[in-house]
C-alpha positions as CSV (number, residue, x, y, z in Angstrom):
1,X,-2.7,8.3,2.0
2,X,-4.7,11.4,2.1
3,X,-7.9,11.9,3.9
4,X,-10.0,11.5,0.5
5,X,-8.2,8.5,0.0
6,X,-8.9,7.1,3.1
7,X,-12.5,8.0,3.0
8,X,-13.0,6.3,-0.3
9,X,-11.9,3.2,1.1
10,X,-14.2,3.6,4.4
11,X,-17.0,4.5,1.9
12,X,-16.6,1.0,-0.1
13,X,-16.4,-1.0,3.2
14,X,-19.0,0.3,4.8
15,X,-21.1,-0.1,1.4
16,X,-19.9,-3.5,1.3
17,X,-20.9,-4.5,5.0
18,X,-23.6,-2.6,6.3
19,X,-25.5,-1.8,2.0
20,X,-25.0,2.0,3.0
21,X,-21.7,4.5,3.1
22,X,-20.9,6.8,5.9
23,X,-23.7,9.3,7.3
24,X,-22.5,12.7,8.2
25,X,-22.0,12.5,11.6
26,X,-19.6,9.7,10.9
27,X,-17.8,11.1,8.3
28,X,-17.4,14.2,10.7
29,X,-15.9,11.7,13.3
30,X,-13.7,10.1,10.5
31,X,-12.0,13.4,9.8
32,X,-12.0,14.8,13.1
33,X,-9.9,11.3,14.2
34,X,-8.2,12.0,11.0
35,X,-6.8,15.4,12.5
36,X,-6.2,14.2,15.8
37,X,-9.1,15.6,17.5
38,X,-10.9,14.6,20.8
39,X,-14.4,13.6,20.9
40,X,-14.8,16.6,23.1
41,X,-13.0,19.2,20.4
42,X,-15.3,18.0,17.6
43,X,-18.5,18.3,19.8
44,X,-17.7,21.9,20.6
45,X,-16.1,22.5,16.8
46,X,-20.1,21.3,15.4
47,X,-21.9,24.5,16.8
48,X,-23.9,22.1,19.2
49,X,-24.9,19.8,16.1
50,X,-23.5,17.0,17.9
51,X,-22.9,16.5,21.9
52,X,-19.6,15.3,23.5
53,X,-22.0,11.7,24.5
54,X,-23.7,11.4,21.1
55,X,-20.1,11.2,19.5
56,X,-18.1,9.5,22.1
57,X,-20.6,7.0,23.5
58,X,-22.9,6.5,20.5
59,X,-21.7,7.0,17.3
60,X,-18.1,6.4,17.4
61,X,-18.2,3.0,19.1
62,X,-20.6,1.9,15.9
63,X,-18.8,3.2,13.8
64,X,-15.2,1.5,14.8
65,X,-17.2,-1.4,15.7
66,X,-18.1,-2.1,11.9
67,X,-15.1,-1.2,10.0
68,X,-13.3,-3.2,12.8
69,X,-15.3,-6.7,11.6
70,X,-15.3,-5.1,7.6
71,X,-11.4,-4.9,8.0
72,X,-10.8,-8.3,10.4
73,X,-8.6,-6.2,12.9
74,X,-9.2,-3.9,16.2
75,X,-10.2,-0.2,15.0
76,X,-10.5,3.0,17.3
77,X,-10.5,6.4,17.8
78,X,-6.9,5.4,19.8
79,X,-5.4,3.2,17.0
């Protein structure tokens, strides 16, 4: 499976679970995670668009939580 395939799966899950697809920042986290990047790297590469704290302590945990609920399995960045 490539990233685009995985992205389509996640989009469909989120549309079903919460009635909306991925926000830009969530897609950014998914893509960074797919490329095995740490939150700090993602924040640095965003050119100050997203802070480390925002990615790691706000958006990331919420994204993994909604995906875990939709899949019925534990999901996280380190999985």
